[in-house]
N, C-alpha and C positions, 0 to 999 in steps of 0.2 A: 503493500499500500504506499510505502514511502515515495515511490516514483510519481504518484498522482497528488501528493501533498495532503492527503487524507490521513489523519492520525486517529488512534483509538479515541482519544479525548474529544476529537471533533465528531466522531460517530455517536459516542455517548451523549454529547451535548445535543446533537440533532434529535435523538430519541427523547431526551428530556424536554427539549424546547417544543416538541410536538405534543407535549402533555402526557407522555407515557412513562411508566416506571420500568425498572428492571433492565435498563440498557446495558449496564456493566455485566450483569449475570448472563444476558443473552449473548453479548459479544464473546465473553469467556467460554461459554458453552459451544458457541459456533466455532470458535478456534479449536477447542478440544476435539470436537466431533468432525473437524474438517468440512464444515458446512459454510456456505457463503453467508455473510451477515444479513444480506437482503432476504435470502431464503429463510433464515432463522426468524427474522422480524415478521415476514409473511405468515410463517407457521404459527407464531405466537399470537398474532393478530387474528388469524382465522380460528384458532382453537380456543382462545381465552379473552380476546379483545384487551390484552394487556392487564388482565386482572388475575390475581393469584388465588384461583378458585379450582375446586374439583370440577371436572366436566360432568355432562349428564347425557348418557345415551338413553334411548327409549327404554322406559321401565327400570332404570337404575334406582336403587334405594337411596342414594345420596346424590342430590342434584344441586349444583351451583353453590356449594357450601364454601365459606371462606376457609382457606388453609389455616389450620391451627398448629400450635407447637405440640399439643397432646393429641393422641389418636381420638377419633370420634367414638361415640358409643357403638357397641356391637350392632351388626345388622338386625333389623326388626324380626326376621324369621330365619329359621335354620336353612342352610343351603344358599342363602343370598350372599353375594360377596360383600366384604366390608371395604373400608377405604383407609388408607394409611398415607402419611406424609413421606415422601421420598426426598432424602437429602444426599447429595453427592459431595 
């Protein structure tokens, strides 16, 4: 990126100035996974709209819950998947 004059700080500022959070984490993850930053941003926008929430597929027991430090309560019925926080 040095050849284009775009620095990591400029990329993170661009995300922040657009009103979105998690720019630093998205940039670090995109580098670690060898994914373009633009694609990483598009995936985050599509999947969560830049909100740190659990997703919600049709019929899922936990929908659009804020991510918490502590795991949520167990699933309401036996056999249903629970949700957990993933930290890398």
